[in-house]
N, C-alpha and C positions, 0 to 999 in steps of 0.2 A: 168805815172801811182804813185798811192800816197802815200805816206812813213805811216802814219797814219789812216788819216782822215775817212773811208772806214775799218778799224781795229774797233773786240771787244773792249773795254776799259778789262773786264776780261783776254784778251789776251796780252795784257797790262804789258812790266815786268821792264819800264827802272824806275828808281826809280822817277825821277823828274817825270818826265809826270804822274806819281799816283801818289804824292803831289800835282800836278795842278791840277788833275778830283779831288784831295778830297778837297779843298780848293774852288772853284767851285762847289761841291755836298753839303757841311757847305752852304754854302753862301746861295741856293735856297732851300738849302732840298729837295733835287732829289738823286736818289738810283745812283750809278754809277753799270749802266752795258749798254748796245747796244750800237748800231756802232757810236765811234768818233764822228760824226759829228750827232748824234741826237741828244744823250745828251746834247750837243753844243744849237744845236736848242731846247731842253728840257726847259734848263738853263734859255733862254731870254725868252722863252714862258712858264710859271711854272703856268698860268693857261688858258693855250689851248690857240686856236687860238680864232680871230685875236689882243688877246693883247700882246701886248709888252714889255718887263719889260728889258732894254739894262742895263747892268753894270756901276755902280759906281765908282766910285773914293775912296768915302768915306766905301762903302762894303768889303773894306780888308786895313787892317795895313800899315804902311808904312815899306815895306820890305819884303812883301809877293809876292808871286810869280806872280802872275795878276799884281801887281803895278811894275815889272819889267821893263824895256823899250829892246825893242820888239830886237833890237842889243846888248845889252848884254846876250841873249842867245844865239846867232850866233852856237858858240859849243856845243848844245844839240842839244836831241831830238824834245825836243817843241818846237825848230826856224823851226822842216822840219813841223812837223804839222801848225806851221807858214805859212810854205811857201803853204802847203797842201789849207787850207781854202783863201789864196790870190788867188790859179789862179782855188779853185772851182769857188771864185765870180763875173771873170773873168772882173772885174771893179777897181786894184789895183796894183802895182808892189811890191812888198818886201821888196827894197830898201827905195821906198818912205816911208815904216809903221815901219821901226828903229828906228824913234829918237818916238813911238807910244811908250804909257805903253801898255802893252799886253793883258788887257780887252777892252783897245779901240780898237787894233785891232781883234780881236774877235766882237766889235761891228759895224762894217764899215764889217768886211766880211764873213758872214751869213745872209745863204737871208731875206731880209722885209718877211712883212704880203703877201704883193701879189703878190711875185710868191710863196709864200709856201701852200697857197690860193689855186694860181688854179695849181699847183702841184697836189693839190687832188683832185682837179673834174677832171683830168685825165683818 
């Protein structure tokens, strides 16, 4: 069972997660609504499929949530969301991504264009 990936953003009351969603919404000029995983996919595809625009270190100021190391978030609700994304990706282990910055984990774990296009055709 997932902690947050399949919850609606407006039903989450954790201040850290809400700050995380705010950073993404602001950087990509998208609204904070829908399921968390849909919101994150929309953030990587702000111009629609198949164009992907991965997050870049340059988009976020040092000290922002998305620039923090995943391992430093271990006792937060954001880390639980990271675990959800890793499980969904089926290609990583959270322990191997603890040294990555959060924006990088999102880039690595969300479905790529080919997987999204296949799921749209079904």
